[in-house]
N, C-alpha and C positions, 0 to 999 in steps of 0.2 A: 953366250956363256950361260946367261939366265933366260929360259925361255918363259913367256907369258901367254896364258890362253883367256880370253874373255868371253863372257856368256851373259845371257838375261836381256839382249836387246829384243826389240819387237815393236808392234804397232799398239799405240795407246791414245785414247782421247784426251783433249785438253783437261787439266785438273786433276788427272790420273796419276798413277805412280808405278814405277818400276825400281828393280833393284838389280845392278850389274855386278857381277863376280870376276875377279881376275885372280887366277891360280899360277904361283911362280914355283918353277922348278930349276934345279942346278945349284951349283955352288954359290952361296951368298956371304957377303961380309956382314958384321954386325951393325956398322954405320952405314945406313942406307935410307933412301926415301922412295916412296911408291907414290904415284899420281894418276889421276884421270884427265885426259886431254879430249876434245872434241873437234872435229872438222865438217862443216857443212859445205855443200857444193859451193864452189867459186870463192870460198872464203879460206883465211889461213887457219892453221891448227892452233888452238888456244887452250890454256891451262883451265880445268875445271876446279880441281882439288888436290891437295897433296898430303900426305900423312908421313911422318918421320919416324924412324926407328925408336925414339924416345917417346912417341905417343901424340907430339904436337900436330896440329892440323892447319891448313890454310885454304881459303875458298876464293874464288873468283867473286866479285861484288854481285855479278848477275845471278848468282845461284846461293848465296847467303839465305839462311832461313828455309831454303826448300831442299837443299841436298845435304847429305852426311855421309862422309867417308870414315870408313872404320877397317881395322885390321886384326885378322886372327893369326897370331904369330905360329900356333901350333899346326896349322895347315898351310901357312904361307899364302893366304888368300885375303885380297882387298876387296872391300864391297864399297858400291855407291848407292845409297838409298836415294831415289829422287822422286819427290812429291810435289803436287801442284804444278805438273808439267804444263810447258806453254808451247806454242807453236815455233818459237825461236830455239826451242831446246832440240829440234830435229837436226841430226848429225850422226856421224860415225864416231863412236867413242872408243878411245884407245887407252890401253894402260901402259904405264912406263915405270921401268926400274933403273934406279941411278946410284952408283957408289959415289957417296959424297966426297970423299977424299980424292979418288983417282978421276973423278968426273966422267965416268963412263957408266953405259947403262944398255938397255934394250927396250924394244916396243913390242906390243902385242899386234895381232893383225887386225884387231878392231870389231866391234859389234854395232849394227845399226839400230839407231832409236828413231822411230817416225811417230811424232804428234801430230794427229789428224782427226778431224770429226767425220 
């Protein structure tokens, strides 16, 4: 129902920065949350950051102080600003949309972030 398109991934050196974008389209309810997840080869997909319709945010401990999630309601775009990138941040990053009351949602196809010297 809701389509998500991520962009902004690429190759960056340790200590560098990247900003990911996720554009949502389709019919959306007012009570919702959007988040960023990541999955490295051979590992489980994990939550990186979430932002709720009310504006509150939540981060994984591993990215606190380095990553910032934000939302532009006018364009239905969610951003993930990633600073001080580390080798362990290398993964495919996925955007997720979820209806809080219904418990339904959708995933983007992902964008690859590679941190390497």
